[in-house]
PABATI-870902 format. One line per 3 residues: number of its first residue (from 1); for each residue x, y, z of N, C-alpha, C. Coordinates in Angstrom, 3 decimals, decimal comma. Each point is the difference from the previous one (the first is absolute). Example, Ala and Ser with C-alpha at 12.3 -4.5 7.8 and 13.67 -1.06 7.14 Angstrom:
1	13,190 -5,690 7,800 -0,890 1,190 0,000 0,900 1,200 0,000 ~ -0,350 1,050 -0,720 0,820 1,190 0,060 -0,770 1,090 0,730;
//
This chain:
1	0,825 -1,201 0,000 -0,825 1,201 0,000 0,864 1,258 0,000 ~ 1,207 -0,100 -0,427 0,944 1,114 -0,105 -0,023 0,872 1,255 ~ -0,538 1,216 -0,093 0,070 0,949 1,110 -0,784 -0,472 1,216;
4	-0,889 -0,953 -0,156 -0,821 -0,463 1,122 0,476 -1,337 0,549 ~ 1,093 -0,525 -0,510 0,456 -1,338 0,391 0,394 -0,084 1,469 ~ -0,321 -1,148 0,621 0,469 -0,292 1,353 0,458 -1,449 0,056;
7	1,055 -0,228 0,777 0,477 -1,366 0,237 -0,646 -0,617 1,243 ~ -0,777 0,783 0,725 -0,588 -0,449 1,268 -1,269 -0,811 -0,250 ~ 0,172 -1,127 -0,689 -1,119 -0,886 -0,309 0,414 -1,436 0,313;
10	-0,972 -0,893 0,010 0,290 -1,413 0,247 0,933 -0,543 -1,074 ~ 0,964 -0,815 0,427 0,951 -0,618 -0,920 -0,164 -1,518 0,070 ~ 0,211 -0,662 -1,128 -0,196 -1,440 -0,059 1,247 -0,677 -0,563;
13	0,719 -0,757 0,821 1,208 -0,666 -0,494 -0,337 -1,144 -0,958 ~ 0,952 -0,345 -0,827 -0,135 -1,143 -0,900 0,089 -1,265 0,855 ~ -1,102 -0,749 0,094 -0,040 -1,139 0,917 -0,934 -1,067 -0,559;
16	0,558 -0,936 -0,764 -0,810 -1,052 -0,617 -0,610 -0,925 1,054 ~ 0,717 -0,262 1,086 -0,542 -0,872 1,048 -1,233 0,619 0,640 ~ 0,055 1,310 0,232 -1,161 0,682 0,570 -1,174 -0,026 -0,985;
19	0,302 0,164 -1,293 -1,054 -0,062 -1,016 -0,661 -1,376 0,005 ~ 0,809 -1,054 0,106 -0,553 -1,362 0,061 -0,877 -0,165 1,235 ~ 0,455 0,523 1,123 -0,764 -0,101 1,239 -1,349 0,700 -0,124;
22	0,000 1,190 -0,586 -1,256 0,742 -0,151 -0,962 -0,722 -0,933 ~ 0,517 -0,597 -1,065 -0,852 -0,765 -0,914 -0,590 -1,219 0,697 ~ 0,823 -0,689 0,795 -0,497 -1,154 0,755 -1,103 0,425 0,960;
25	0,236 1,113 0,722 -0,985 0,487 0,970 -1,296 0,421 -0,675 ~ 0,107 0,457 -1,243 -1,203 0,418 -0,741 -0,746 -1,191 -0,603 ~ 0,559 -1,196 0,165 -0,678 -1,194 -0,498 0,437 -0,460 -1,370;
28	1,050 0,638 -0,545 0,496 -0,378 -1,327 1,199 -0,945 0,151 ~ -0,289 -1,243 0,368 1,057 -0,991 0,191 0,509 -0,481 -1,363 ~ 1,239 -0,444 -0,005 0,560 -0,598 -1,213 -0,717 -1,313 -0,299;
31	-0,294 -0,207 -1,286 -0,633 -1,246 -0,410 1,035 -1,070 -0,298 ~ -0,469 -1,116 -0,557 0,892 -1,119 -0,307 1,070 0,388 -1,016 ~ -0,337 0,955 -0,866 0,970 0,456 -1,006 0,910 1,116 0,500;
34	-0,147 0,350 1,276 0,828 1,043 0,586 -0,554 1,405 -0,169 ~ -1,093 0,132 -0,729 -0,586 1,314 -0,257 -1,221 0,241 0,889 ~ -0,242 1,242 0,294 -1,138 0,386 0,832 -1,210 0,381 -0,855;
37	0,238 0,830 -1,003 -1,038 0,417 -0,943 0,686 0,618 -1,203 ~ -0,797 0,385 -0,979 0,546 0,564 -1,233 -0,578 1,392 -0,225 ~ 0,807 0,883 -0,544 -0,487 1,331 -0,357 0,742 0,512 -1,233;
40	-0,486 1,106 -0,528 0,580 0,594 -1,207 0,537 1,390 0,325 ~ 1,157 0,301 -0,560 0,619 1,315 0,166 -0,109 0,761 -1,310 ~ -0,649 1,140 0,015 -0,080 0,886 -1,161 0,992 1,145 0,189;
43	0,377 0,642 -1,092 0,904 1,146 0,089 -0,291 0,972 -1,129 ~ 0,239 1,281 0,267 -0,201 1,023 -1,019 1,056 -0,187 -1,087 ~ -0,393 -0,020 -1,267 0,958 -0,278 -1,079 0,786 1,226 -0,444;
46	0,781 0,564 0,926 0,873 1,128 -0,309 1,438 -0,403 0,305 ~ 0,858 -0,052 -0,992 1,402 -0,302 0,229 0,241 -1,440 0,399 ~ 1,255 -0,286 0,349 0,344 -1,375 0,362 0,094 -0,214 1,499;
49	-0,108 1,063 0,807 0,142 -0,172 1,436 -1,185 -0,725 0,620 ~ -1,206 0,218 -0,541 -1,187 -0,621 0,597 -0,041 -1,516 -0,187 ~ 0,244 -0,527 -1,199 0,042 -1,468 -0,106 1,123 -0,621 0,815;
52	1,116 0,709 0,155 1,092 -0,517 0,825 -0,412 -0,073 1,470 ~ -0,648 1,046 0,486 -0,471 -0,014 1,385 -1,064 -1,078 0,180 ~ -0,868 -0,167 -0,999 -1,037 -1,033 0,079 0,623 -1,389 0,132;
55	1,052 -0,263 -0,762 0,677 -1,297 0,097 0,665 -0,164 1,361 ~ 0,565 1,068 0,528 0,612 -0,063 1,331 -1,057 -0,327 1,061 ~ -1,136 0,692 -0,071 -1,077 -0,243 0,962 -0,484 -1,442 -0,116;
58	-0,136 -0,493 -1,230 -0,427 -1,390 -0,205 0,973 -0,968 0,676 ~ 1,279 0,238 -0,149 1,013 -0,871 0,610 -0,081 0,024 1,528 ~ -0,293 1,161 0,569 -0,137 0,097 1,451 -1,236 -0,763 0,475;
61	-1,087 0,114 -0,746 -1,223 -0,720 0,359 0,207 -1,512 -0,025 ~ 0,679 -0,481 -1,010 0,241 -1,442 -0,113 0,731 -0,521 1,232 ~ 0,917 0,791 0,535 0,762 -0,428 1,177 -0,880 -0,217 1,229;
64	-1,121 0,713 0,066 -0,885 -0,157 1,159 -1,262 -0,789 -0,355 ~ 0,045 -0,695 -1,147 -1,087 -0,909 -0,336 -1,176 0,610 -0,728 ~ 0,209 1,124 -0,663 -1,068 0,611 -0,796 0,357 -0,163 -1,468;
67	-0,853 -0,690 -0,733 0,216 -0,246 -1,420 -0,482 1,232 -0,768 ~ 0,917 0,741 -0,584 -0,349 1,264 -0,655 0,342 -0,027 -1,478 ~ -0,911 0,501 -0,809 0,233 0,195 -1,427 0,138 1,493 -0,267;
70	0,837 0,351 -0,955 0,125 1,388 -0,435 -0,760 0,151 -1,303 ~ -0,924 0,961 -0,037 -0,838 0,213 -1,180 0,393 1,304 -0,690 ~ 0,341 -0,099 -1,268 0,393 1,165 -0,796 -1,179 0,458 -0,853;
73	-0,198 1,310 -0,086 -1,113 0,561 -0,769 0,457 1,236 -0,751 ~ -0,722 0,352 -1,071 0,212 1,316 -0,590 -0,666 1,032 0,915 ~ 0,307 1,273 -0,214 -0,452 1,033 0,932 -1,523 0,077 0,101;
76	-0,697 -0,059 -1,129 -1,465 0,108 0,022 -0,616 -1,155 0,788 ~ 0,508 -1,205 -0,203 -0,519 -1,165 0,731 0,288 0,129 1,484 ~ 1,207 0,457 0,328 0,361 0,179 1,413 -0,919 1,015 0,667;
79	-0,227 1,135 -0,637 -0,882 1,029 0,575 -1,395 -0,560 0,219 ~ -0,538 -0,691 -0,989 -1,361 -0,552 0,109 -0,074 -1,046 1,121 ~ 1,025 -0,859 0,093 -0,008 -1,057 1,017 0,102 0,578 1,410;
82	0,907 0,955 0,191 0,250 0,527 1,343 -1,074 0,986 0,434 ~ -0,363 0,924 -0,890 -0,834 1,131 0,420 -1,477 -0,160 -0,292 ~ -0,357 -0,875 -0,937 -1,421 -0,198 -0,308 -0,491 -1,349 0,498;
85	0,623 -1,090 -0,467 -0,434 -1,339 0,400 0,393 -0,318 1,442 ~ 1,041 0,667 0,501 0,540 -0,292 1,338 0,348 -1,485 0,109 ~ 0,546 -0,541 -1,077 0,329 -1,418 -0,097 1,494 -0,194 0,246;
88	0,414 0,140 1,248 1,415 -0,146 0,323 0,183 -0,351 1,470 ~ 1,140 -0,636 0,283 0,353 -0,327 1,375 1,142 0,889 0,469 ~ 1,066 0,089 -0,827 1,133 0,866 0,282 0,309 0,787 -1,266;
91	0,134 1,301 0,161 0,298 0,866 -1,135 1,236 0,826 0,327 ~ 0,985 -0,048 -0,881 1,218 0,783 0,179 -0,030 1,214 -0,915 ~ 0,044 1,173 0,584 0,047 1,235 -0,779 0,609 1,077 0,879;
94	0,195 1,165 -0,558 0,628 1,089 0,749 -1,049 0,995 0,457 ~ 0,305 0,652 1,108 -0,849 1,070 0,507 0,874 1,230 0,147 ~ -0,346 1,053 -0,726 0,812 1,211 0,046 -0,661 1,061 0,863;
97	0,836 0,727 0,713 -0,475 1,095 0,838 -0,536 1,153 -0,838 ~ 0,423 0,073 -1,269 -0,275 1,168 -0,841 0,566 1,234 0,702 ~ -0,628 1,140 -0,145 0,557 1,219 0,598 -0,388 0,180 1,456;
100	-0,931 -0,830 0,497 -0,458 0,151 1,380 -0,739 -1,277 0,401 ~ 0,141 -0,455 1,257 -0,712 -1,206 0,423 -1,516 0,089 -0,144 ~ -0,554 1,202 0,086 -1,449 0,141 -0,167 -0,435 -0,338 -1,423;
103	0,944 0,057 -0,927 -0,297 -0,356 -1,390 0,394 -1,448 -0,276 ~ 1,229 -0,337 0,362 0,527 -1,290 -0,424 -0,311 -1,163 0,906 ~ -0,125 0,224 1,302 -0,181 -1,098 0,943 -1,456 -0,150 0,443;
106	-0,664 1,109 0,239 -1,382 -0,054 0,494 -0,903 -0,781 -0,945 ~ 0,203 0,160 -1,288 -0,863 -0,666 -0,985 0,017 -1,521 0,136 ~ 1,116 -0,559 0,517 0,140 -1,452 0,065 -0,546 -0,604 1,286;
109	-0,288 0,839 1,010 -0,404 -0,548 1,298 -1,286 0,588 0,570 ~ -0,457 1,131 -0,503 -1,224 0,597 0,524 -1,197 -0,891 -0,326 ~ -0,844 -0,238 0,998 -1,190 -0,831 -0,238 -0,986 0,693 -0,934;
112	0,119 1,329 -0,122 -0,877 0,728 -0,921 0,445 -0,167 -1,451 ~ 1,150 -0,623 -0,196 0,536 -0,150 -1,344 -0,024 -1,461 -0,464 ~ -0,924 -0,778 0,536 -0,222 -1,357 -0,496 -0,977 0,123 -1,160;
115	0,532 0,011 -1,213 -0,809 0,253 -1,194 0,283 -1,116 -1,000 ~ -0,834 -1,032 0,023 0,203 -1,137 -0,890 -0,067 0,459 -1,451 ~ 0,991 -0,394 -0,791 0,042 0,366 -1,409 0,859 1,215 -0,287;
118	0,443 0,686 1,054 0,859 1,162 -0,188 1,418 -0,353 0,413 ~ 0,945 0,010 -0,941 1,378 -0,399 0,319 0,662 0,917 1,025 ~ 0,896 -0,595 0,765 0,889 0,712 0,917 -0,744 0,710 1,125;
121	-1,110 -0,611 0,415 -0,727 0,465 1,180 0,309 -0,986 1,132 ~ -0,874 -0,125 0,974 0,210 -0,912 1,127 -0,408 -1,412 -0,421 ~ 0,903 -0,675 -0,678 -0,303 -1,325 -0,547 -0,005 -1,110 1,022;
124	0,557 0,239 1,188 -0,005 -1,028 1,044 -1,275 0,033 0,838 ~ -0,829 1,042 -0,185 -1,229 0,213 0,779 0,313 0,182 1,489 ~ 1,171 0,541 0,290 0,390 0,236 1,387 -0,864 1,102 0,598;
127	-0,473 -0,236 1,240 -0,836 0,977 0,702 0,521 0,210 1,412 ~ 0,237 1,255 0,347 0,413 0,348 1,350 -0,431 1,444 0,244 ~ -0,972 0,177 0,892 -0,570 1,332 0,231 1,038 0,971 0,561;
130	0,881 -0,488 0,862 1,039 0,862 0,564 0,935 0,489 -1,096 ~ 0,384 -0,909 -0,885 0,867 0,366 -1,124 -0,679 1,045 -0,882 ~ -1,275 -0,237 -0,329 -0,746 0,964 -0,814 0,027 1,384 0,632;
133	-0,155 0,044 1,318 -0,016 1,284 0,708 1,346 0,715 -0,111 ~ 1,098 -0,746 0,153 1,324 0,615 -0,130 0,217 0,535 -1,415 ~ -0,396 -0,770 -0,989 0,128 0,456 -1,384 -0,797 1,280 -0,228;
136	-1,235 0,013 0,480 -0,869 1,153 -0,238 0,514 1,247 0,719 ~ 0,527 -0,168 1,219 0,563 1,148 0,716 1,230 0,539 -0,728 ~ 0,834 -0,900 -0,474 1,220 0,434 -0,695 -0,322 0,701 -1,307;
139	-1,069 -0,428 -0,663 -0,315 0,566 -1,317 -0,515 1,431 0,068 ~ -0,456 0,440 1,185 -0,525 1,370 0,126 0,882 0,875 0,876 ~ 1,112 -0,556 0,509 0,874 0,762 0,885 1,178 0,542 -0,794;
142	0,397 1,236 0,277 1,114 0,624 -0,735 1,294 0,052 0,807 ~ -0,047 -0,423 1,258 1,194 0,018 0,847 0,820 -1,268 -0,279 ~ 1,210 0,124 -0,541 0,802 -1,186 -0,352 0,280 -0,922 1,185;
145	0,200 0,556 1,190 0,301 -0,827 1,165 -1,222 -0,798 0,446 ~ -1,167 0,635 -0,064 -1,240 -0,705 0,350 -0,262 -1,111 -1,008 ~ 0,176 0,322 -1,277 -0,214 -1,008 -1,040 0,972 -1,171 0,176;
148	1,233 0,299 0,356 0,981 -1,069 0,202 -0,427 -0,927 1,127 ~ -0,572 0,550 1,072 -0,489 -0,829 1,108 -1,152 -0,895 -0,460 ~ -0,896 0,559 -0,809 -1,118 -0,802 -0,520 0,521 -1,140 -0,871;
151	0,959 0,304 -0,859 0,522 -1,029 -0,897 0,836 -1,033 0,754 ~ 0,639 0,395 1,087 0,712 -0,970 0,834 -0,990 -0,988 0,607 ~ -1,151 0,508 0,439 -1,046 -0,874 0,542 -0,520 -0,942 -1,086;
154	-0,162 0,528 -1,216 -0,423 -0,825 -1,137 0,974 -1,153 -0,205 ~ 1,295 0,308 0,014 1,015 -1,035 -0,225 -0,006 -1,049 1,102 ~ -0,224 0,417 1,242 -0,034 -0,968 1,105 -1,176 -0,955 -0,160;
157	-1,142 0,515 -0,414 -1,173 -0,860 -0,208 0,255 -0,980 -1,144 ~ 0,523 0,501 -1,110 0,230 -0,858 -1,156 1,070 -1,056 0,283 ~ 1,009 0,354 0,792 1,065 -0,951 0,315 -0,454 -1,048 1,011;
160	-1,097 0,259 0,689 -0,543 -0,956 0,964 -1,047 -0,901 -0,646 ~ -0,908 0,589 -0,765 -1,080 -0,781 -0,596 0,373 -0,627 -1,340 ~ 0,987 0,554 -0,673 0,599 -0,576 -1,210 -0,984 -0,372 -1,114;
163	-0,814 0,946 -0,466 -0,798 -0,308 -1,194 0,896 -0,183 -1,218 ~ 1,147 0,641 0,029 1,020 -0,114 -1,046 1,346 -0,165 0,700 ~ 0,860 -0,847 -0,546 1,330 -0,197 0,567 1,028 0,562 -0,979;
166	0,766 0,963 0,460 1,052 0,583 -0,836 1,200 -0,945 -0,010 ~ 0,372 -0,467 -1,183 1,111 -0,942 -0,116 1,302 0,672 -0,388 ~ -0,056 0,889 -0,968 1,210 0,639 -0,502 -0,295 1,457 -0,341;
169	1,053 0,783 -0,077 -0,086 1,368 -0,508 0,742 0,025 -1,328 ~ -0,682 0,387 -1,036 0,579 -0,008 -1,342 0,738 1,310 -0,245 ~ 1,246 -0,102 -0,418 0,754 1,195 -0,357 -0,566 0,587 -1,292;
172	-0,379 1,267 0,059 -0,534 0,678 -1,172 1,045 0,981 -0,518 ~ 0,089 0,133 -1,289 0,933 0,971 -0,557 -0,616 0,637 -1,236 ~ 0,473 1,181 -0,319 -0,496 0,762 -1,140 1,164 0,325 -0,919;
175	-0,196 -0,187 -1,289 1,023 0,320 -0,986 -0,461 1,217 -0,795 ~ 0,844 1,012 -0,050 -0,323 1,192 -0,777 1,225 0,434 -0,800 ~ -0,235 0,853 -0,949 1,094 0,611 -0,745 0,794 0,892 0,953;
178	1,316 0,055 -0,161 0,839 0,780 0,916 -0,306 1,498 -0,053 ~ -0,708 0,435 -1,042 -0,368 1,418 -0,089 -1,192 0,342 0,886 ~ -0,761 -1,012 0,421 -1,171 0,251 0,847 0,466 0,170 1,444;
181	-0,269 1,148 0,566 0,478 0,327 1,348 -1,176 0,092 0,986 ~ 0,306 -0,298 1,276 -0,987 0,052 1,097 -1,173 -0,948 -0,206 ~ 0,278 -1,114 -0,670 -1,051 -1,004 -0,200 0,042 -1,013 1,142;
184	-1,142 -0,301 0,611 -0,136 -1,010 1,054 1,029 0,216 1,112 ~ -0,057 1,158 0,619 0,976 0,337 1,054 -0,479 -0,389 1,397 ~ -1,266 -0,345 0,155 -0,557 -0,324 1,311 -0,380 -1,481 0,076;
187	-0,415 -0,442 1,180 -0,303 -1,412 0,225 -1,196 -0,480 -0,808 ~ -0,879 0,906 -0,401 -1,164 -0,440 -0,777 0,329 -0,202 -1,472 ~ 1,241 0,242 -0,393 0,468 -0,336 -1,349 -0,861 0,551 -1,108;
190	-0,428 -0,885 -0,907 -0,768 0,443 -1,162 -1,391 0,495 0,362 ~ -0,420 -0,200 1,255 -1,299 0,516 0,420 0,082 1,465 0,402 ~ 1,197 0,528 0,110 0,163 1,397 0,363 -0,314 0,923 -1,164;
193	-0,108 1,290 0,297 -0,259 0,980 -1,052 1,263 0,325 -0,780 ~ -0,172 0,587 -1,163 1,123 0,365 -0,859 0,208 1,517 -0,035 ~ -0,445 0,686 1,046 0,071 1,463 0,012 1,432 0,512 -0,095;
196	0,956 -0,773 0,522 1,386 0,443 0,009 0,855 -0,703 -1,060 ~ -0,627 -0,771 -0,848 0,756 -0,713 -1,042 0,369 0,967 -1,131 ~ 1,229 -0,100 -0,484 0,391 0,819 -1,138 0,975 -0,792 -0,859;
199	0,126 0,421 -1,246 0,874 -0,688 -0,949 1,181 0,895 -0,321 ~ 1,179 -0,532 0,251 1,219 0,753 -0,245 0,267 0,068 -1,500 ~ 0,597 1,080 -0,455 0,351 0,096 -1,425 1,100 -1,008 -0,336;
202	0,121 -0,294 -1,266 1,067 -0,920 -0,468 1,383 0,557 0,317;
//
């Protein structure tokens, strides 16, 4: 969340034994074939990082007895499956902060933004009234410190209830002609304004 980021949230170590224990406690015992159940992993078809992460996740699941398939789709099929049909178990995609958490993050978690058929809304159907309240207060407040406190509370709730699990942070980069100056100088990158951009003469 760039300017609103906090590290003061729940942390979860990599622990396959604990994962096995939780699955056993939930009633998903390993069967005769060593597997507990089967599921499908979908991923947004942008670049090569998403299918690679999907294969990594599949390999981790197999270790704890979950038989996972990776399903590849074109973009239109993926959008229809995830956002309209809601026909998915695990979906790998990116969530961007955009220029402000009220724009980039709120849309994915606000219960008021569960809109079947509309891409990039609250596709997990996550509902939390306290979270909604923090988002709404932050969206109408102009004090950066107050907004940061609201967004810190948002992060603590999301890191505890885990409607989405953040696996990796993707390095983003922008390529421009060397004559283009003051392009993407802030953390919001290409989402920022171009008011200070200028082109140097040859």
